[in-house]
TIBAGU-148235 format. One record per residue (C-alpha): residue number from 0; residue in three letters; z, x, y. Coordinates in nm, 4 decimals, always signed. Layout:
// residues N
+-----+-----+----------+----------+----------+
:   k :   r :        z :        x :        y :
+-----+-----+----------+----------+----------+
: NUM : ALA :        Z :        X :        Y :
...
+-----+-----+----------+----------+----------+
//
This chain:
// residues 278
+-----+-----+----------+----------+----------+
:   k :   r :        z :        x :        y :
+-----+-----+----------+----------+----------+
:   0 : UNK : +11.2785 : +11.3181 : +10.0911 :
:   1 : UNK : +11.1858 : +11.1281 : +10.4058 :
:   2 : UNK : +10.8952 : +10.8891 : +10.3673 :
:   3 : UNK : +10.6759 : +10.7505 : +10.6447 :
:   4 : UNK : +10.8795 : +10.4290 : +10.6166 :
:   5 : UNK : +11.2074 : +10.6149 : +10.6753 :
:   6 : UNK : +11.0532 : +10.8024 : +10.9676 :
:   7 : UNK : +10.9174 : +10.4815 : +11.1242 :
:   8 : UNK : +11.2525 : +10.3009 : +11.1078 :
:   9 : UNK : +11.4312 : +10.6054 : +11.2506 :
:  10 : UNK : +11.1834 : +10.6045 : +11.5414 :
:  11 : UNK : +11.2261 : +10.2285 : +11.5955 :
:  12 : UNK : +11.6033 : +10.2726 : +11.5975 :
:  13 : UNK : +11.5669 : +10.5338 : +11.8723 :
:  14 : UNK : +11.3500 : +10.2866 : +12.0652 :
:  15 : UNK : +11.6062 : +10.0115 : +12.0053 :
:  16 : UNK : +11.3603 :  +9.7599 : +11.8663 :
:  17 : UNK : +11.2632 :  +9.5702 : +11.5557 :
:  18 : UNK : +10.9637 :  +9.6488 : +11.3344 :
:  19 : UNK : +10.6545 :  +9.4314 : +11.3274 :
:  20 : UNK : +10.5308 :  +9.4300 : +10.9684 :
:  21 : UNK : +10.1889 :  +9.2843 : +10.8894 :
:  22 : UNK : +10.0541 :  +9.1673 : +10.5545 :
:  23 : UNK :  +9.6843 :  +9.1434 : +10.4722 :
:  24 : UNK :  +9.5048 :  +9.1293 : +10.1392 :
:  25 : UNK :  +9.3196 :  +9.4423 : +10.0276 :
:  26 : UNK :  +8.9474 :  +9.3684 : +10.0062 :
:  27 : UNK :  +8.9569 :  +9.0340 : +10.1897 :
:  28 : UNK :  +8.6816 :  +8.9223 : +10.2322 :
:  29 : UNK :  +8.5130 :  +9.2539 : +10.1376 :
:  30 : UNK :  +8.6136 :  +9.6203 : +10.1237 :
:  31 : UNK :  +8.4359 :  +9.7278 : +10.4441 :
:  32 : UNK :  +8.5820 :  +9.4465 : +10.6586 :
:  33 : UNK :  +8.9277 :  +9.4928 : +10.5053 :
:  34 : UNK :  +8.9237 :  +9.8606 : +10.6097 :
:  35 : UNK :  +8.8285 :  +9.7649 : +10.9660 :
:  36 : UNK :  +9.1077 :  +9.5070 : +10.9706 :
:  37 : UNK :  +9.3792 :  +9.7478 : +10.8571 :
:  38 : UNK :  +9.2521 : +10.0127 : +11.1001 :
:  39 : UNK :  +9.2861 :  +9.7583 : +11.3823 :
:  40 : UNK :  +9.6439 :  +9.6601 : +11.2960 :
:  41 : UNK :  +9.8347 :  +9.9665 : +11.4279 :
:  42 : UNK :  +9.6372 :  +9.9482 : +11.7534 :
:  43 : UNK :  +9.7411 :  +9.5805 : +11.7763 :
:  44 : UNK : +10.1076 :  +9.6776 : +11.7415 :
:  45 : UNK : +10.1783 :  +9.6767 : +11.3673 :
:  46 : UNK : +10.4546 :  +9.9232 : +11.2768 :
:  47 : UNK : +10.4147 :  +9.8903 : +10.8992 :
:  48 : UNK : +10.1259 :  +9.7475 : +10.6966 :
:  49 : UNK : +10.1779 :  +9.5625 : +10.3711 :
:  50 : UNK :  +9.8600 :  +9.5525 : +10.1684 :
:  51 : UNK :  +9.8283 :  +9.2873 :  +9.9001 :
:  52 : UNK :  +9.6963 :  +9.3962 :  +9.5618 :
:  53 : UNK :  +9.4658 :  +9.1109 :  +9.4526 :
:  54 : UNK :  +9.5740 :  +8.9484 :  +9.1277 :
:  55 : UNK :  +9.4520 :  +8.6423 :  +8.9386 :
:  56 : UNK :  +9.7969 :  +8.4856 :  +8.8882 :
:  57 : UNK :  +9.9987 :  +8.5363 :  +9.2098 :
:  58 : UNK : +10.3010 :  +8.3171 :  +9.1383 :
:  59 : UNK : +10.4993 :  +8.3852 :  +9.4592 :
:  60 : UNK : +10.2054 :  +8.3316 :  +9.6930 :
:  61 : UNK : +10.1134 :  +8.0139 :  +9.8729 :
:  62 : UNK :  +9.7597 :  +7.8723 :  +9.8904 :
:  63 : UNK :  +9.6453 :  +8.0942 : +10.1808 :
:  64 : UNK :  +9.7361 :  +8.4264 : +10.0194 :
:  65 : UNK :  +9.6201 :  +8.3078 :  +9.6758 :
:  66 : UNK :  +9.2810 :  +8.2247 :  +9.8300 :
:  67 : UNK :  +9.2702 :  +8.5656 : +10.0018 :
:  68 : UNK :  +9.3313 :  +8.7368 :  +9.6689 :
:  69 : UNK :  +9.0554 :  +8.5351 :  +9.5039 :
:  70 : UNK :  +8.8127 :  +8.6172 :  +9.7889 :
:  71 : UNK :  +8.8953 :  +8.9863 :  +9.7421 :
:  72 : UNK :  +8.8490 :  +8.9707 :  +9.3652 :
:  73 : UNK :  +8.5198 :  +8.7859 :  +9.4112 :
:  74 : UNK :  +8.4134 :  +9.0653 :  +9.6469 :
:  75 : UNK :  +8.4751 :  +9.3190 :  +9.3696 :
:  76 : UNK :  +8.8194 :  +9.4482 :  +9.4743 :
:  77 : UNK :  +9.0191 :  +9.6332 :  +9.2099 :
:  78 : UNK :  +9.3425 :  +9.8308 :  +9.2145 :
:  79 : UNK :  +9.1406 : +10.1544 :  +9.2128 :
:  80 : UNK :  +8.9429 : +10.0332 :  +9.5153 :
:  81 : UNK :  +9.2674 :  +9.9285 :  +9.6858 :
:  82 : UNK :  +9.3855 : +10.2891 :  +9.6606 :
:  83 : UNK :  +9.0476 : +10.4040 :  +9.7974 :
:  84 : UNK :  +9.1020 : +10.1686 : +10.0917 :
:  85 : UNK :  +9.4346 : +10.3410 : +10.1660 :
:  86 : UNK :  +9.2698 : +10.6827 : +10.1311 :
:  87 : UNK :  +8.9994 : +10.5831 : +10.3810 :
:  88 : UNK :  +9.2623 : +10.4479 : +10.6228 :
:  89 : UNK :  +9.4550 : +10.7759 : +10.6005 :
:  90 : UNK :  +9.1541 : +10.9749 : +10.7295 :
:  91 : UNK :  +9.2337 : +10.8494 : +11.0817 :
:  92 : UNK :  +9.5998 : +10.7476 : +11.0565 :
:  93 : UNK :  +9.8633 : +10.9661 : +10.8954 :
:  94 : UNK : +10.1697 : +10.7976 : +11.0422 :
:  95 : UNK : +10.1550 : +10.4177 : +10.9864 :
:  96 : UNK : +10.3443 : +10.3366 : +10.6648 :
:  97 : UNK : +10.1518 : +10.1456 : +10.3985 :
:  98 : UNK : +10.3296 :  +9.9366 : +10.1376 :
:  99 : UNK : +10.1405 :  +9.7878 :  +9.8436 :
: 100 : UNK : +10.2636 :  +9.4405 :  +9.7574 :
: 101 : UNK : +10.1834 :  +9.2445 :  +9.4461 :
: 102 : UNK : +10.2475 :  +9.2072 :  +9.0773 :
: 103 : UNK : +10.3168 :  +9.4442 :  +8.7907 :
: 104 : UNK : +10.0306 :  +9.3474 :  +8.5598 :
: 105 : UNK :  +9.7491 :  +9.5435 :  +8.7356 :
: 106 : UNK :  +9.9740 :  +9.8523 :  +8.7584 :
: 107 : UNK : +10.0706 :  +9.8242 :  +8.3918 :
: 108 : UNK :  +9.7026 :  +9.8075 :  +8.2954 :
: 109 : UNK :  +9.6185 : +10.1025 :  +8.5250 :
: 110 : UNK :  +9.9023 : +10.3034 :  +8.3655 :
: 111 : UNK : +10.2275 : +10.3608 :  +8.5558 :
: 112 : UNK : +10.2133 : +10.7420 :  +8.5744 :
: 113 : UNK :  +9.8459 : +10.7478 :  +8.6694 :
: 114 : UNK :  +9.8988 : +10.4741 :  +8.9283 :
: 115 : UNK : +10.1959 : +10.6459 :  +9.0917 :
: 116 : UNK : +10.0141 : +10.9795 :  +9.1094 :
: 117 : UNK :  +9.7011 : +10.8180 :  +9.2549 :
: 118 : UNK :  +9.8983 : +10.5982 :  +9.4977 :
: 119 : UNK : +10.0953 : +10.8954 :  +9.6295 :
: 120 : UNK :  +9.7772 : +11.1030 :  +9.6651 :
: 121 : UNK :  +9.6029 : +10.8178 :  +9.8481 :
: 122 : UNK :  +9.8833 : +10.7938 : +10.1045 :
: 123 : UNK : +10.0808 : +10.4909 :  +9.9853 :
: 124 : UNK : +10.4445 : +10.4963 : +10.0994 :
: 125 : UNK : +10.6113 : +10.2106 :  +9.9168 :
: 126 : UNK : +10.5800 :  +9.9288 :  +9.6660 :
: 127 : UNK : +10.6925 :  +9.5664 :  +9.6637 :
: 128 : UNK : +10.6462 :  +9.4271 :  +9.3133 :
: 129 : UNK : +10.7667 :  +9.0689 :  +9.3180 :
: 130 : UNK : +10.7864 :  +9.0057 :  +8.9436 :
: 131 : UNK : +10.9926 :  +9.3094 :  +8.8372 :
: 132 : UNK : +11.3679 :  +9.2332 :  +8.8460 :
: 133 : UNK : +11.6301 :  +9.5131 :  +8.8704 :
: 134 : UNK : +11.6853 :  +9.4860 :  +8.4948 :
: 135 : UNK : +11.3359 :  +9.6399 :  +8.4549 :
: 136 : UNK : +11.3956 :  +9.9372 :  +8.6880 :
: 137 : UNK : +11.2956 : +10.1918 :  +8.4236 :
: 138 : UNK : +10.9438 : +10.0358 :  +8.4086 :
: 139 : UNK : +10.8329 : +10.1263 :  +8.7602 :
: 140 : UNK : +11.1148 : +10.1486 :  +9.0144 :
: 141 : UNK : +11.2780 : +10.4714 :  +8.8894 :
: 142 : UNK : +10.9428 : +10.6459 :  +8.8232 :
: 143 : UNK : +10.8218 : +10.5390 :  +9.1723 :
: 144 : UNK : +11.1314 : +10.6869 :  +9.3359 :
: 145 : UNK : +11.0804 : +11.0121 :  +9.1425 :
: 146 : UNK : +10.7183 : +11.0163 :  +9.2640 :
: 147 : UNK : +10.8412 : +10.9940 :  +9.6249 :
: 148 : UNK : +10.7556 : +10.6289 :  +9.6902 :
: 149 : UNK : +10.9960 : +10.3735 :  +9.8338 :
: 150 : UNK : +11.0637 : +10.0786 :  +9.6055 :
: 151 : UNK : +11.1340 :  +9.7784 :  +9.8268 :
: 152 : UNK : +11.3196 :  +9.4870 :  +9.6790 :
: 153 : UNK : +11.3186 :  +9.1190 :  +9.7732 :
: 154 : UNK : +11.6433 :  +8.9364 :  +9.8438 :
: 155 : UNK : +11.6281 :  +8.5569 :  +9.8729 :
: 156 : UNK : +11.8502 :  +8.2718 :  +9.9943 :
: 157 : UNK : +11.9595 :  +8.2321 :  +9.6297 :
: 158 : UNK : +12.0642 :  +8.5995 :  +9.5921 :
: 159 : UNK : +12.4450 :  +8.5672 :  +9.6015 :
: 160 : UNK : +12.7031 :  +8.8423 :  +9.6627 :
: 161 : UNK : +12.7436 :  +8.8921 :  +9.2884 :
: 162 : UNK : +12.3695 :  +8.9533 :  +9.2408 :
: 163 : UNK : +12.3061 :  +9.1518 :  +9.5598 :
: 164 : UNK : +12.4411 :  +9.4921 :  +9.4408 :
: 165 : UNK : +12.1998 :  +9.4842 :  +9.1438 :
: 166 : UNK : +11.9095 :  +9.3990 :  +9.3747 :
: 167 : UNK : +12.0024 :  +9.6798 :  +9.6139 :
: 168 : UNK : +12.0915 :  +9.9449 :  +9.3539 :
: 169 : UNK : +11.7633 : +10.1392 :  +9.3527 :
: 170 : UNK : +11.6054 :  +9.9889 :  +9.6646 :
: 171 : UNK : +11.4814 : +10.2259 :  +9.9337 :
: 172 : UNK : +11.2763 : +10.2072 : +10.2536 :
: 173 : UNK : +11.3950 :  +9.8623 : +10.3541 :
: 174 : UNK : +11.5166 :  +9.5354 : +10.2070 :
: 175 : UNK : +11.2733 :  +9.2434 : +10.2308 :
: 176 : UNK : +11.4643 :  +8.9224 : +10.2912 :
: 177 : UNK : +11.2686 :  +8.6115 : +10.1944 :
: 178 : UNK : +11.3651 :  +8.3621 : +10.4643 :
: 179 : UNK : +11.2687 :  +8.0462 : +10.2780 :
: 180 : UNK : +11.3064 :  +7.9469 :  +9.9151 :
: 181 : UNK : +10.9660 :  +7.9037 :  +9.7513 :
: 182 : UNK : +10.6177 :  +8.0411 :  +9.8049 :
: 183 : UNK : +10.4702 :  +8.2199 : +10.1062 :
: 184 : UNK : +10.3572 :  +8.0100 : +10.4006 :
: 185 : UNK : +10.5412 :  +7.6993 : +10.2802 :
: 186 : UNK : +10.7991 :  +7.6411 : +10.5524 :
: 187 : UNK : +10.9269 :  +7.7771 : +10.8822 :
: 188 : UNK : +11.2145 :  +8.0264 : +10.8865 :
: 189 : UNK : +11.5360 :  +7.9172 : +11.0619 :
: 190 : UNK : +11.6489 :  +8.2137 : +11.2756 :
: 191 : UNK : +12.0190 :  +8.1111 : +11.2746 :
: 192 : UNK : +12.0340 :  +8.0843 : +10.8960 :
: 193 : UNK : +11.8377 :  +8.4090 : +10.8671 :
: 194 : UNK : +12.0756 :  +8.5863 : +11.1059 :
: 195 : UNK : +12.3744 :  +8.4987 : +10.8873 :
: 196 : UNK : +12.1892 :  +8.6084 : +10.5721 :
: 197 : UNK : +12.0855 :  +8.9417 : +10.7260 :
: 198 : UNK : +12.4472 :  +9.0027 : +10.8283 :
: 199 : UNK : +12.5608 :  +8.9371 : +10.4713 :
: 200 : UNK : +12.3033 :  +9.1778 : +10.3236 :
: 201 : UNK : +12.3998 :  +9.4459 : +10.5757 :
: 202 : UNK : +12.7563 :  +9.4379 : +10.4407 :
: 203 : UNK : +12.6102 :  +9.5755 : +10.1168 :
: 204 : UNK : +12.3526 :  +9.8286 : +10.2419 :
: 205 : UNK : +12.2677 : +10.0683 : +10.5237 :
: 206 : UNK : +11.8954 : +10.0049 : +10.4736 :
: 207 : UNK : +11.6948 :  +9.8167 : +10.7378 :
: 208 : UNK : +11.6502 :  +9.4471 : +10.6571 :
: 209 : UNK : +11.3091 :  +9.2935 : +10.7296 :
: 210 : UNK : +11.2493 :  +8.9207 : +10.7116 :
: 211 : UNK : +10.9343 :  +8.7515 : +10.5884 :
: 212 : UNK : +10.7989 :  +8.4150 : +10.4654 :
: 213 : UNK : +10.7835 :  +8.1400 : +10.7260 :
: 214 : UNK : +10.7077 :  +8.3417 : +11.0428 :
: 215 : UNK : +10.3823 :  +8.2270 : +11.2015 :
: 216 : UNK : +10.4168 :  +8.2448 : +11.5817 :
: 217 : UNK : +10.5185 :  +8.5064 : +11.8425 :
: 218 : UNK : +10.8211 :  +8.2867 : +11.9262 :
: 219 : UNK : +10.9328 :  +8.2754 : +11.5625 :
: 220 : UNK : +10.8764 :  +8.6515 : +11.5269 :
: 221 : UNK : +11.0876 :  +8.7126 : +11.8376 :
: 222 : UNK : +11.3720 :  +8.4895 : +11.7145 :
: 223 : UNK : +11.3823 :  +8.6641 : +11.3768 :
: 224 : UNK : +11.3568 :  +9.0119 : +11.5352 :
: 225 : UNK : +11.6743 :  +8.9474 : +11.7325 :
: 226 : UNK : +11.8737 :  +8.9362 : +11.4077 :
: 227 : UNK : +11.6724 :  +9.1575 : +11.1732 :
: 228 : UNK : +11.5286 :  +9.5092 : +11.1643 :
: 229 : UNK : +11.1785 :  +9.3725 : +11.1192 :
: 230 : UNK : +10.9645 :  +9.0579 : +11.1081 :
: 231 : UNK : +10.6971 :  +9.0300 : +10.8396 :
: 232 : UNK : +10.3936 :  +8.8102 : +10.9039 :
: 233 : UNK : +10.1335 :  +8.7478 : +10.6351 :
: 234 : UNK : +10.0084 :  +8.3922 : +10.5932 :
: 235 : UNK :  +9.9310 :  +8.3433 : +10.9647 :
: 236 : UNK :  +9.7187 :  +8.6614 : +10.9725 :
: 237 : UNK :  +9.5422 :  +8.5698 : +10.6474 :
: 238 : UNK :  +9.4707 :  +8.2227 : +10.7922 :
: 239 : UNK :  +9.3299 :  +8.3801 : +11.1105 :
: 240 : UNK :  +9.0974 :  +8.5915 : +10.8969 :
: 241 : UNK :  +8.9886 :  +8.2937 : +10.6886 :
: 242 : UNK :  +8.9177 :  +8.0912 : +11.0038 :
: 243 : UNK :  +8.6709 :  +8.3568 : +11.1183 :
: 244 : UNK :  +8.4579 :  +8.3555 : +10.8005 :
: 245 : UNK :  +8.1226 :  +8.1817 : +10.7705 :
: 246 : UNK :  +8.0533 :  +7.8810 : +10.5460 :
: 247 : UNK :  +7.9982 :  +8.1138 : +10.2481 :
: 248 : UNK :  +8.3302 :  +8.2927 : +10.3057 :
: 249 : UNK :  +8.1705 :  +8.6071 : +10.4458 :
: 250 : UNK :  +8.2948 :  +8.8152 : +10.7382 :
: 251 : UNK :  +8.1506 :  +8.7490 : +11.0847 :
: 252 : UNK :  +8.1537 :  +8.9437 : +11.4097 :
: 253 : UNK :  +8.4815 :  +8.7648 : +11.4915 :
: 254 : UNK :  +8.6755 :  +8.8557 : +11.1777 :
: 255 : UNK :  +8.8457 :  +9.1811 : +11.2813 :
: 256 : UNK :  +8.9282 :  +9.0599 : +11.6335 :
: 257 : UNK :  +9.0654 :  +8.7276 : +11.5006 :
: 258 : UNK :  +9.3266 :  +8.9169 : +11.3008 :
: 259 : UNK :  +9.3895 :  +9.1852 : +11.5646 :
: 260 : UNK :  +9.4350 :  +8.9340 : +11.8483 :
: 261 : UNK :  +9.6959 :  +8.7354 : +11.6568 :
: 262 : UNK :  +9.8691 :  +9.0577 : +11.5453 :
: 263 : UNK :  +9.8836 :  +9.1700 : +11.9085 :
: 264 : UNK : +10.0446 :  +8.8409 : +12.0198 :
: 265 : UNK : +10.2960 :  +8.8581 : +11.7342 :
: 266 : UNK : +10.3767 :  +9.2236 : +11.8124 :
: 267 : UNK : +10.4527 :  +9.1283 : +12.1724 :
: 268 : UNK : +10.6854 :  +8.8580 : +12.0402 :
: 269 : UNK : +10.8731 :  +9.1116 : +11.8280 :
: 270 : UNK : +10.8874 :  +9.3633 : +12.1120 :
: 271 : UNK : +11.0247 :  +9.0952 : +12.3431 :
: 272 : UNK : +11.3229 :  +9.0401 : +12.1146 :
: 273 : UNK : +11.5238 :  +9.3330 : +12.2456 :
: 274 : UNK : +11.5201 :  +9.1982 : +12.6014 :
: 275 : UNK : +11.6084 :  +8.8493 : +12.4789 :
: 276 : UNK : +11.9015 :  +8.9839 : +12.2783 :
: 277 : UNK : +12.0479 :  +9.1890 : +12.5619 :
+-----+-----+----------+----------+----------+
//
């Protein structure tokens, strides 16, 4: 079964360019603004949208994304409302892939079967669950695949050739390569090191390899896009959103455009990579 993610990468391959993947937190700073933000992203050039599922203990996230999750939770965001957000987005956009990214605990509490059925019905295309290793594939990964959702796995600089086959075994959609060791937003990605790592992963899989963590500028996005099938930007967009909020942390008239303008600049960086590589 072809998912929206598969279809998008096939289209990008025909166009000969890399994907621009954006990450924002569902419900940040409130549900209404978050919907406007994700609606603005495809128009700004996002090829795939990763939507964070707010959680109280986000161990892989840096301060910016942790704060975004807490703002969303404070605004009343739940996993059920996150799925409603996707459903509302799908009313106007049936082609942009949406990947939910987060942690297993909220899904476990929701109930795996109920969550997968509701996520599929809402229009979710894939999942990135950072705290479920391949050894736990029967928990969520295999059921997700059976439900028609891509299960996207993270590979890191510490994932060696011995470990890689296990990481890739049931992965679909794309592989998410974490460019820097540690939490999100902590350091800048080195495009040369990333290029070598992407090459190594591609020896083990035919799936597209997207690179995230440590990409904050159009120049960095362009450099990564020359070696990878996609550049993922999260912290920089979340910071742009935060910078637009008022003193009480509420959305302002600038919030949606702050995110969309940066996304547009980053998308142009990614789209410029093909010319630079030729």
